[in-house]
ROBAMI-146758 format. One line per 10 residues: number of its first residue (from 1); for each residue x, y, z of C-alpha. Coordinates in Angstrom, 2 decimals, always signed. Layout:
N
NUM = X,Y,Z; ...
% end
This chain:
171
1 = +15.23,+24.42,-5.51; +11.75,+23.54,-6.74; +10.25,+19.96,-5.82; +10.23,+19.33,-9.39; +14.26,+19.76,-9.25; +14.65,+17.71,-6.85; +12.56,+14.88,-7.87; +14.55,+14.89,-11.13; +17.49,+15.17,-9.49; +17.08,+12.29,-7.43
11 = +15.94,+10.41,-10.52; +18.99,+11.19,-12.86; +21.62,+10.83,-10.10; +20.16,+9.24,-6.77; +17.88,+6.77,-7.95; +19.25,+4.34,-5.12; +18.10,+7.22,-2.37; +14.83,+7.69,-4.40; +14.18,+3.43,-3.52; +15.16,+4.00,+0.06
21 = +12.86,+6.85,+0.28; +10.08,+4.78,-1.11; +10.45,+2.17,+0.94; +10.52,+4.49,+4.25; +7.56,+5.94,+3.01; +5.84,+2.42,+2.81; +7.32,+1.96,+6.25; +5.86,+5.35,+7.66; +2.16,+4.56,+5.90; +2.33,+1.44,+7.61
31 = +3.31,+2.42,+11.24; +0.35,+4.90,+10.39; -2.09,+2.46,+9.74; -1.41,+0.20,+13.07; -1.54,+3.24,+14.68; -5.07,+3.80,+13.55; -5.67,+0.14,+14.13; -4.15,+0.10,+17.58; -4.25,+2.90,+18.91; -7.98,+4.84,+17.24
41 = -9.56,+1.82,+17.26; -10.11,+1.20,+13.64; -10.96,-2.27,+12.31; -9.01,-3.29,+9.18; -11.27,-4.71,+6.22; -10.19,-7.47,+4.18; -8.79,-5.17,+1.43; -7.35,-2.70,+4.06; -5.34,-6.15,+4.65; -4.20,-6.81,+1.26
51 = -2.92,-3.08,+0.83; -1.14,-3.26,+4.04; +0.58,-6.26,+2.38; +1.30,-4.83,-1.06; +3.04,-1.64,+0.92; +5.22,-4.23,+2.74; +6.17,-5.82,-0.51; +7.17,-2.34,-2.03; +8.92,-1.66,+0.78; +10.51,-4.57,+0.62
61 = +11.71,-4.32,-3.16; +12.24,-0.67,-3.30; +14.94,-1.71,-0.30; +16.09,-4.46,-1.79; +16.72,-2.81,-5.06; +18.33,+0.45,-3.68; +20.77,-1.91,-2.06; +21.78,-3.47,-4.95; +24.60,-2.21,-7.18; +23.68,-3.09,-10.67
71 = +21.61,-1.61,-12.95; +20.07,-4.38,-14.59; +18.73,-5.82,-10.73; +18.10,-2.40,-9.74; +15.57,-2.18,-12.78; +14.16,-5.23,-12.64; +13.54,-4.22,-9.17; +11.90,-1.08,-9.93; +9.50,-3.20,-12.38; +8.43,-5.23,-9.71
81 = +7.80,-2.54,-7.42; +5.92,-0.62,-10.39; +3.60,-3.49,-10.83; +3.08,-4.65,-7.20; +1.67,-0.58,-6.75; -0.89,-0.96,-9.51; -2.16,-4.19,-7.60; -2.13,-1.88,-4.59; -3.70,+0.89,-6.33; -6.47,-1.82,-8.12
91 = -7.53,-2.51,-4.75; -7.83,+0.94,-3.01; -9.55,+1.84,-6.19; -12.04,-0.70,-6.04; -12.17,-0.09,-2.15; -13.31,+3.82,-2.86; -15.51,+2.72,-5.38; -17.48,+0.84,-2.64; -17.52,+3.52,-0.18; -18.51,+6.18,-2.71
101 = -21.55,+3.58,-4.00; -21.80,+0.84,-0.96; -23.51,-2.52,-1.71; -27.06,-3.46,+0.07; -25.37,-6.73,+1.30; -21.94,-6.42,+3.25; -19.35,-9.23,+2.58; -16.55,-8.18,+3.53; -15.53,-10.72,+6.62; -16.34,-11.98,+10.03
111 = -15.76,-10.26,+13.69; -13.31,-12.00,+15.26; -14.88,-13.32,+18.49; -17.30,-14.77,+15.93; -14.23,-16.60,+14.47; -12.78,-17.77,+17.32; -16.15,-19.37,+18.63; -17.17,-20.91,+15.57; -14.00,-22.51,+14.01; -11.33,-24.40,+15.17
121 = -7.94,-22.27,+15.98; -6.19,-23.74,+12.42; -8.74,-22.01,+10.56; -9.69,-18.68,+12.43; -6.03,-17.71,+12.64; -5.89,-17.21,+8.45; -9.46,-15.66,+9.00; -8.15,-13.24,+11.38; -5.37,-12.09,+9.04; -8.39,-11.17,+6.57
131 = -9.45,-8.11,+8.43; -12.90,-7.67,+9.81; -14.20,-4.27,+9.28; -16.44,-2.90,+6.67; -14.78,-2.39,+3.48; -17.27,+0.25,+2.60; -17.18,+2.49,+5.79; -15.47,+5.40,+5.44; -14.20,+5.49,+9.50; -11.66,+8.01,+8.99
141 = -10.92,+11.07,+6.47; -7.60,+13.21,+6.14; -9.10,+16.47,+3.84; -12.07,+14.95,+3.00; -10.31,+11.64,+1.60; -11.02,+8.24,+2.72; -7.98,+5.67,+3.80; -8.49,+4.29,+0.80; -8.36,+7.50,-1.15; -5.31,+8.26,+0.33
151 = -3.97,+4.48,-0.22; -4.59,+5.14,-4.19; -2.73,+8.20,-4.58; +0.71,+6.78,-2.59; +0.27,+3.67,-4.94; +0.00,+5.64,-7.64; +2.73,+8.14,-7.00; +5.03,+4.68,-6.31; +3.54,+3.91,-9.70; +4.94,+6.63,-11.44
161 = +8.39,+7.00,-9.57; +8.65,+3.25,-10.92; +8.03,+4.35,-14.62; +9.97,+7.68,-14.22; +12.95,+5.42,-13.35; +12.54,+2.87,-15.85; +12.35,+5.82,-18.21; +15.21,+7.57,-17.11; +17.21,+4.19,-17.16; +16.85,+4.11,-20.91
171 = +17.96,+7.41,-21.28
% end
């Protein structure tokens, strides 16, 4: 059995398994991002943080949709998952553009210690979650693609899966 036949089988007969697979894949991507941050030492930029939030939302929505037994609730979850994935793909595409054509003035955020020293704690904590890395910097690549490029591909694949699930549902 080839890969396309397996995916079509999941779409037709096991959409809940496919949704669970999407949720697990998102958790794996989040874990890899945390590994790159904490073990490798890469600082996430604000756009990376937004993409992480999108991955968390996709994982939650996909997991909830997989757990639902009704088709209409699952279809609504798949539609929401697709919209969130498109939003994540947009942010990743914008970051990829910034990496290909870096701006002359960087404006992605402040460094962690500067925020703690300059602002009261209740203002600094939200700023910490905005990230502090440079959005246009390419610090890591795999197969000549940056993290933002891979993120775009993953979000796009999730959006395509949600579209196919919705189209298969109507047949």
